[in-house]
C-alpha positions, 0 to 999 in steps of 0.5 A: 083881777090880779093873780094872788101870791103866797109866801112861806118864810122861815126865820132862824132866831138867835139862841133863846130869843124865840119869845122875844121875836114873837113879842116883836111880831105881835107888837108890829105885825099882828096889827098891821096884818089884821088891818091890811085888806090885801092879806088874804091869809096869814099864819105865824107859827113856831117850828114844833121841831126847832126851838130856834125857828119861826115860820110864816105863811102869807097870802096876798091879793097880788105880787104888788100888794106883797111888795107894798106891805114891805114898804109900810112903816109898821114893817120898817119898825118891825125890822129895826126891832127884830133884826138883832134877834135873828141869825140873818134874813129868812128863807123865802119861798114864793108860791103861786096858789092853785087851790085854797080853802078859806081865803075868800 
């Protein structure tokens, strides 16, 4: 069985655009993540201390599953629509899950 992988992403959004970024995420990513069996867990969050930041925690069955998701049409459509609303690429931290609760 492949080793799971997790990612923590932090996006800085353009001033006043967090609600717009969230709308794009809900339109494209929520349905794609909900139907992707290789997502073990996913949390999309507002940064409670920074009104111009959103974060996501993602856990996948394998590094290959994480890479494959980035090649989906849903992700490509999300990027096309969201990139003008962001200050730049996200800060990404790759994590190796050691212990989890509720990830099956």
